[in-house]
DSSP file (Angstrom, degrees, kcal/mol; ACC not computed):
  #  RESIDUE AA STRUCTURE BP1 BP2  ACC     N-H-->O    O-->H-N    N-H-->O    O-->H-N    TCO  KAPPA ALPHA  PHI   PSI    X-CA   Y-CA   Z-CA
    1    1 A F    >         0   0    0      0, 0.0     3,-1.0     0, 0.0    48,-0.3   0.000 360.0 360.0 360.0 149.8    2.4  -10.0   -7.1
    2    2 A N  T 3   +     0   0    0     83,-2.8    48,-0.2     1,-0.2     3,-0.1  -0.399 360.0  22.3 -65.0 146.0   -0.2   -8.7   -9.5
    3    3 A H  T 3  S+     0   0    0     46,-2.4     2,-0.4     1,-0.2    -1,-0.2   0.800  98.7 126.5  63.9  32.7   -3.6  -10.5   -9.3
    4    4 A T    <   -     0   0    0     -3,-1.0    45,-2.3    45,-0.2     2,-0.3  -0.924  64.8-113.0-119.8 144.7   -2.8  -11.5   -5.7
    5    5 A Y  E     -A   48   0A   0     -2,-0.4     2,-0.4    43,-0.2    43,-0.2  -0.594  33.5-165.8 -77.4 135.7   -4.9  -10.9   -2.6
    6    6 A V  E     +A   47   0A   0     41,-2.7    41,-1.7    -2,-0.3     2,-0.3  -0.963  15.5 172.1-122.8 137.4   -3.3   -8.5    0.0
    7    7 A K  E     +A   46   0A   0     -2,-0.4     2,-0.4    39,-0.2    39,-0.2  -0.847  12.3 158.4-147.0 111.1   -4.3   -7.9    3.6
    8    8 A V  E     -A   45   0A   0     37,-2.7    37,-3.5    -2,-0.3     2,-0.6  -0.988  29.6-143.2-132.2 138.9   -2.1   -5.7    5.8
    9    9 A N  E     -A   44   0A   0     -2,-0.4     2,-0.4    35,-0.2    35,-0.2  -0.922  11.3-155.2-107.0 118.0   -3.0   -3.9    9.0
   10   10 A V        -     0   0    0     33,-3.3     2,-0.4    -2,-0.6    14,-0.0  -0.754  19.4-172.5 -87.4 133.0   -1.4   -0.5    9.4
   11   11 A R        +     0   0    0     -2,-0.4     2,-0.3    57,-0.0    32,-0.1  -0.985  16.9 171.5-134.8 141.4   -1.2    0.5   13.1
   12   12 A A        -     0   0    0     -2,-0.4     2,-0.5    10,-0.0    10,-0.1  -0.905  33.3-115.2-133.9 163.6   -0.2    3.6   15.0
   13   13 A E        -     0   0    0     -2,-0.3     2,-0.1     2,-0.0    -2,-0.0  -0.904  26.2-132.0-108.0 129.1   -0.6    4.3   18.7
   14   14 A S        -     0   0    0     -2,-0.5     4,-0.1     6,-0.1     8,-0.1  -0.343  17.8-122.0 -71.7 153.8   -2.8    7.1   19.9
   15   15 A V  S    S+     0   0    0      1,-0.3    -1,-0.1     2,-0.1    -2,-0.0   0.885 118.1  27.6 -61.4 -38.6   -1.7    9.6   22.5
   16   16 A E  S >> S+     0   0    0      4,-0.1     4,-2.4     1,-0.1     3,-1.3  -0.709  79.9 175.1-120.0  75.7   -4.7    8.5   24.6
   17   17 A P  T 34 S+     0   0    0      0, 0.0    -1,-0.1     0, 0.0    -2,-0.1   0.771  73.6  55.2 -60.1 -29.1   -5.0    4.8   23.4
   18   18 A A  T 34 S+     0   0    0      1,-0.2    -2,-0.0    -4,-0.1     0, 0.0   0.782 124.1  20.9 -75.2 -25.4   -7.7    3.9   25.9
   19   19 A T  T <4 S+     0   0    0     -3,-1.3    -1,-0.2     1,-0.2     0, 0.0   0.563 113.3  64.7-120.8 -11.6  -10.1    6.7   24.9
   20   20 A T     <  -     0   0    0     -4,-2.4    -1,-0.2    -6,-0.0    -4,-0.1  -0.891  62.9-157.3-124.3 103.9   -9.2    7.9   21.4
   21   21 A P        -     0   0    0      0, 0.0     2,-0.3     0, 0.0    -3,-0.0  -0.439  18.1-129.6 -72.8 152.2   -9.5    5.6   18.4
   22   22 A L        -     0   0    0    -10,-0.1     2,-0.4    -2,-0.1    48,-0.2  -0.769  14.5-156.5-102.0 149.8   -7.5    6.3   15.3
   23   23 A Y  E     -C   69   0B   0     46,-2.8    46,-2.7    -2,-0.3     2,-0.4  -0.954   9.0-148.3-123.7 145.2   -8.7    6.6   11.8
   24   24 A Y  E     +C   68   0B   0     17,-1.6     2,-0.3    -2,-0.4    44,-0.2  -0.886  23.5 154.3-118.7 143.2   -6.6    6.1    8.7
   25   25 A Y  E     -C   67   0B   0     42,-2.0    42,-3.1    -2,-0.4     2,-0.5  -0.986  36.5-127.9-158.1 164.1   -6.8    7.6    5.2
   26   26 A I        -     0   0    0     -2,-0.3    40,-0.1    40,-0.2     5,-0.1  -0.981  30.3-134.7-117.5 118.3   -4.9    8.5    2.1
   27   27 A D    >   -     0   0    0     -2,-0.5     3,-2.1    38,-0.3    38,-0.2  -0.347  24.5-111.4 -67.7 151.7   -5.3   12.2    1.0
   28   28 A D  T 3  S+     0   0    0      1,-0.3     3,-0.5     2,-0.1    -1,-0.1   0.801 118.8  48.8 -54.6 -31.7   -5.9   12.7   -2.7
   29   29 A L  T 3  S+     0   0    0      1,-0.2    -1,-0.3     2,-0.0    -2,-0.1   0.420  91.6  81.7 -89.9   1.5   -2.4   14.3   -3.0
   30   30 A D  S <  S-     0   0    0     -3,-2.1    35,-1.8     1,-0.3    -1,-0.2   0.122 104.0 -92.5 -98.8  21.7   -0.6   11.5   -1.2
   31   31 A G        -     0   0    0     -3,-0.5    -1,-0.3    33,-0.2     2,-0.2   0.192  42.8 -78.7  90.5 153.7   -0.3    9.1   -4.1
   32   32 A P        -     0   0    0      0, 0.0     3,-0.1     0, 0.0    31,-0.1  -0.541  31.6-129.4 -88.9 153.5   -2.4    6.3   -5.5
   33   33 A L        -     0   0    0     -2,-0.2     3,-0.1     4,-0.2    30,-0.1  -0.587  46.9 -82.8 -83.8 158.9   -2.6    2.7   -4.2
   34   34 A P    >   -     0   0    0      0, 0.0     3,-2.1     0, 0.0    -1,-0.1  -0.393  63.4 -86.7 -58.6 143.9   -2.2   -0.1   -6.8
   35   35 A K  T 3  S+     0   0    0      1,-0.3    15,-3.2    14,-0.1    16,-0.1  -0.262 116.3  31.0 -55.6 135.1   -5.5   -0.7   -8.5
   36   36 A G  T 3  S+     0   0    0      1,-0.4    12,-0.6    13,-0.2     2,-0.3   0.160  97.0 103.0 101.2 -17.2   -7.7   -3.1   -6.6
   37   37 A L  E <   -B   47   0A   0     -3,-2.1    -1,-0.4    10,-0.2     2,-0.3  -0.728  46.2-175.4 -98.0 149.1   -6.4   -2.2   -3.1
   38   38 A E  E     -B   46   0A   0      8,-2.3     8,-2.3    -2,-0.3     2,-0.6  -0.988  20.6-136.5-139.5 151.6   -8.3    0.0   -0.6
   39   39 A L  E     -B   45   0A   0     -2,-0.3     6,-0.2     6,-0.2     2,-0.2  -0.938  20.5-151.2-106.8 120.2   -7.5    1.4    2.8
   40   40 A K    >   -     0   0    0      4,-2.9     3,-2.2    -2,-0.6   -16,-0.1  -0.521  29.2-110.5 -84.7 159.0  -10.3    1.1    5.3
   41   41 A S  T 3  S+     0   0    0      1,-0.3   -17,-1.6    -2,-0.2    -1,-0.1   0.670 117.1  65.5 -64.4 -15.2  -10.6    3.7    8.1
   42   42 A T  T 3  S-     0   0    0    -19,-0.2    -1,-0.3     2,-0.1     3,-0.1   0.555 122.6-102.9 -81.2  -8.7   -9.5    0.9   10.6
   43   43 A G  S <  S+     0   0    0     -3,-2.2   -33,-3.3     1,-0.3     2,-0.6   0.471  75.1 141.5  98.9   4.0   -6.1    0.8    8.9
   44   44 A E  E     -A    9   0A   0    -35,-0.2    -4,-2.9   -20,-0.1     2,-0.6  -0.714  33.5-164.9 -83.9 123.2   -6.7   -2.4    6.9
   45   45 A L  E     +AB   8  39A   0    -37,-3.5   -37,-2.7    -2,-0.6     2,-0.3  -0.936  31.7 142.9-105.1 114.2   -5.2   -2.3    3.5
   46   46 A S  E     +AB   7  38A   0     -8,-2.3    -8,-2.3    -2,-0.6   -39,-0.2  -0.950   2.0  91.0-151.8 166.9   -6.7   -5.1    1.4
   47   47 A G  E    S-AB   6  37A   0    -41,-1.7   -41,-2.7    -2,-0.3     2,-0.6  -0.719  70.2 -59.5 136.1 177.9   -8.0   -6.3   -1.9
   48   48 A F  E     -A    5   0A   0    -12,-0.6     2,-0.3   -43,-0.2   -43,-0.2  -0.861  51.3-126.1 -94.8 122.4   -6.8   -8.0   -5.1
   49   49 A V        +     0   0    0    -45,-2.3   -46,-2.4    -2,-0.6   -13,-0.2  -0.539  36.0 167.7 -69.0 125.3   -4.0   -6.2   -6.9
   50   50 A T        +     0   0    0    -15,-3.2     2,-0.1    -2,-0.3   -14,-0.1  -0.329  14.4 164.8-133.4  50.7   -5.1   -5.6  -10.5
   51   51 A A        -     0   0    0    -16,-0.1     2,-1.1     1,-0.1    -2,-0.0  -0.435  40.7-127.6 -73.9 140.8   -2.4   -3.1  -11.7
   52   52 A A        -     0   0    0     -2,-0.1    -1,-0.1   -50,-0.0     3,-0.0  -0.775  33.5-157.3 -85.7  99.4   -1.9   -2.5  -15.4
   53   53 A L    >   -     0   0    0     -2,-1.1     3,-1.8     1,-0.1     2,-0.1  -0.554  26.9 -96.0 -82.7 142.7    1.8   -3.1  -15.6
   54   54 A P  G >> S-     0   0    0      0, 0.0     4,-1.6     0, 0.0     3,-1.2  -0.374 106.6 -12.3 -57.4 125.9    3.8   -1.5  -18.5
   55   55 A S  G 34 S-     0   0    0      1,-0.3    -2,-0.0     2,-0.2    -3,-0.0   0.515 109.3 -93.3  56.6   7.0    4.1   -4.1  -21.2
   56   56 A G  G <4 S+     0   0    0     -3,-1.8    -1,-0.3     2,-0.2    -3,-0.1   0.420 119.1  67.1  75.8  -3.4    2.8   -6.6  -18.7
   57   57 A T  T <4 S+     0   0    0     -3,-1.2    -2,-0.2     2,-0.1    -1,-0.1   0.542  75.4  84.7-126.1 -11.3    6.4   -7.6  -17.6
   58   58 A I  S  < S-     0   0    0     -4,-1.6    -2,-0.2    27,-0.1    26,-0.0  -0.826  76.0-120.1-101.7 131.1    7.9   -4.6  -15.9
   59   59 A P        -     0   0    0      0, 0.0     2,-0.4     0, 0.0    26,-0.2  -0.207  22.2-146.8 -62.6 156.4    7.3   -4.0  -12.2
   60   60 A E  E     - D   0  84B   0     24,-2.3    24,-2.8    -7,-0.1     2,-0.5  -0.996   3.0-144.1-129.9 131.6    5.7   -0.8  -11.0
   61   61 A L  E     - D   0  83B   0     -2,-0.4     2,-0.5    22,-0.2    22,-0.2  -0.824  11.1-161.7 -96.6 125.5    6.5    1.0   -7.8
   62   62 A Y  E     - D   0  82B   0     20,-2.9    20,-2.5    -2,-0.5     2,-0.5  -0.929   5.4-168.8-106.3 126.2    3.6    2.7   -6.0
   63   63 A T  E     + D   0  81B   0     -2,-0.5     2,-0.3    18,-0.2    18,-0.2  -0.967  19.7 149.5-117.2 129.5    4.5    5.4   -3.4
   64   64 A F  E     - D   0  80B   0     16,-2.3    16,-3.3    -2,-0.5     2,-0.4  -0.957  35.8-127.4-152.0 164.7    1.8    6.8   -1.1
   65   65 A S  E     - D   0  79B   0    -35,-1.8     2,-0.5    -2,-0.3   -38,-0.3  -0.970  13.2-152.9-122.6 137.4    1.3    8.2    2.4
   66   66 A I  E     - D   0  78B   0     12,-2.5    12,-2.2    -2,-0.4     2,-0.5  -0.920  10.2-152.0-108.0 131.6   -1.1    7.0    5.0
   67   67 A T  E     -CD  25  77B   0    -42,-3.1   -42,-2.0    -2,-0.5     2,-0.5  -0.882   3.3-160.3-103.7 133.2   -2.4    9.5    7.6
   68   68 A A  E     +CD  24  76B   0      8,-2.9     8,-2.2    -2,-0.5     2,-0.3  -0.950  19.6 174.9-107.9 131.6   -3.5    8.4   11.1
   69   69 A T  E     -CD  23  75B   0    -46,-2.7   -46,-2.8    -2,-0.5     6,-0.2  -0.972  38.5-148.0-138.0 151.8   -5.7   10.8   12.9
   70   70 A D        -     0   0    0      4,-2.3     5,-0.1    -2,-0.3    -1,-0.1   0.433  47.5-120.9 -93.3  -0.6   -7.6   10.9   16.2
   71   71 A G  S    S+     0   0    0      3,-0.4     4,-0.1   -48,-0.1   -49,-0.1   0.452  98.2  84.2  77.5  -0.8  -10.2   13.2   14.6
   72   72 A A  S    S-     0   0    0      2,-0.3     3,-0.1     0, 0.0    -1,-0.1   0.103 119.1 -73.5-121.7  20.7   -9.5   15.9   17.2
   73   73 A G  S    S+     0   0    0      1,-0.3     2,-0.6     0, 0.0    -4,-0.0   0.276 100.1 106.6 111.5 -13.1   -6.5   17.6   15.7
   74   74 A I        +     0   0    0      2,-0.0    -4,-2.3     0, 0.0    -3,-0.4  -0.891  40.3 148.5-103.9 125.1   -3.7   15.2   16.2
   75   75 A S  E     -D   69   0B   0     -2,-0.6     2,-0.3    -6,-0.2    -6,-0.2  -0.975  25.3-163.3-148.7 161.9   -2.5   13.3   13.1
   76   76 A D  E     -D   68   0B   0     -8,-2.2    -8,-2.9    -2,-0.3     2,-0.4  -0.990   9.5-149.3-147.1 147.7    0.7   11.8   11.6
   77   77 A K  E     -D   67   0B   0     -2,-0.3     2,-0.4   -10,-0.2   -10,-0.2  -0.949  10.4-173.0-123.7 138.5    1.6   10.8    8.1
   78   78 A R  E     -D   66   0B   0    -12,-2.2   -12,-2.5    -2,-0.4     2,-0.3  -0.986  21.1-126.5-131.3 142.7    4.0    8.0    7.0
   79   79 A A  E     -D   65   0B   0     -2,-0.4     2,-0.3   -14,-0.2   -14,-0.3  -0.640  27.6-176.9 -87.9 144.0    5.2    7.1    3.5
   80   80 A F  E     -D   64   0B   0    -16,-3.3   -16,-2.3    -2,-0.3     2,-0.4  -0.934  11.4-154.0-134.9 158.1    4.9    3.6    2.1
   81   81 A K  E     -D   63   0B   0     -2,-0.3     2,-0.4   -18,-0.2   -18,-0.2  -0.998   4.7-170.1-134.4 139.7    5.9    1.8   -1.1
   82   82 A I  E     -D   62   0B   0    -20,-2.5   -20,-2.9    -2,-0.4     2,-0.6  -0.993  10.3-154.8-128.0 124.5    4.4   -1.2   -2.8
   83   83 A L  E     -D   61   0B   0     -2,-0.4     2,-0.6   -22,-0.2   -22,-0.2  -0.885  10.3-159.3 -98.3 118.9    6.3   -2.9   -5.7
   84   84 A V  E     -D   60   0B   0    -24,-2.8   -24,-2.3    -2,-0.6    -2,-0.0  -0.875  13.9-179.1-100.9 124.9    3.9   -4.7   -8.0
   85   85 A V        -     0   0    0     -2,-0.6   -83,-2.8   -26,-0.2   -27,-0.1  -0.881  34.3 -95.2-121.0 153.2    5.5   -7.4  -10.1
   86   86 A P    >   -     0   0    0      0, 0.0     3,-1.9     0, 0.0     4,-0.3  -0.261  42.9-107.1 -60.8 155.8    4.0   -9.8  -12.7
   87   87 A N  T 3  S+     0   0    0      1,-0.3     3,-0.3     2,-0.1   -30,-0.1   0.830 119.0  37.7 -57.2 -35.6    3.1  -13.2  -11.4
   88   88 A N  T >  S+     0   0    0      1,-0.2     3,-1.4     2,-0.1    -1,-0.3   0.087  81.5 116.6-103.9  24.1    6.0  -14.9  -13.1
   89   89 A F  T <  S+     0   0    0     -3,-1.9    -1,-0.2     1,-0.3     7,-0.2   0.828  73.3  50.9 -63.1 -34.8    8.5  -12.1  -12.6
   90   90 A F  T 3  S+     0   0    0     -3,-0.3    -1,-0.3    -4,-0.3    -2,-0.1   0.109  78.9 134.0 -95.3  23.4   10.9  -14.2  -10.4
   91   91 A R    X   -     0   0    0     -3,-1.4     3,-1.4     1,-0.1    -3,-0.0  -0.317  69.5-109.5 -68.4 159.1   11.2  -17.1  -12.8
   92   92 A A  T 3  S+     0   0    0      1,-0.3    -1,-0.1     3,-0.0    -3,-0.0   0.767 114.2  50.8 -64.8 -28.4   14.7  -18.5  -13.4
   93   93 A D  T 3  S+     0   0    0      2,-0.0     2,-0.3     0, 0.0    -1,-0.3   0.168  75.3 134.2 -98.7  20.2   14.9  -17.3  -17.0
   94   94 A N    <   -     0   0    0     -3,-1.4     3,-0.1     1,-0.1    -5,-0.0  -0.528  35.4-170.1 -70.3 128.8   13.9  -13.7  -16.3
   95   95 A T  S    S+     0   0    0     -2,-0.3    -1,-0.1     1,-0.1    -3,-0.0   0.457  71.9  79.5 -98.5  -2.4   16.2  -11.3  -18.2
   96   96 A Y  S    S+     0   0    0     -7,-0.2     2,-0.3   -39,-0.1    -1,-0.1   0.879  89.4  57.2 -73.6 -36.8   14.9   -8.1  -16.5
   97   97 A L        -     0   0    0     -3,-0.1     2,-0.5     2,-0.0     0, 0.0  -0.721  66.1-164.0 -95.3 145.2   16.9   -8.7  -13.3
   98   98 A N        +     0   0    0     -2,-0.3    -3,-0.1     1,-0.1    -2,-0.0  -0.959  12.1 175.1-130.1 114.1   20.7   -9.1  -13.3
   99   99 A F              0   0    0     -2,-0.5    -1,-0.1     1,-0.2    -2,-0.0   0.204 360.0 360.0-102.1  14.8   22.3  -10.5  -10.1
  100  100 A S              0   0    0      0, 0.0    -1,-0.2     0, 0.0    -2,-0.0   0.514 360.0 360.0 -74.5 360.0   25.9  -10.7  -11.4
């Protein structure tokens, strides 16, 4: 939900897990995170979502890719999606969704 605190840990397994730590990042060309969120190099995705939603009532889908790297030439990238909805989006009288 918009204006909600998020804390998610992204994890991958290193080829040599005992000796090679992984670092996580989002390349400039791999899409934006919702405003207010940040990805730490440890893989923690956290912050308060403060997305400017169109007209304040329509959800917005953010698509981005996170790269995990060992810093020595081995890396892998995965796509993620976050749907940001207004705080009262799932109320009973919402006309945006149709479940019929």
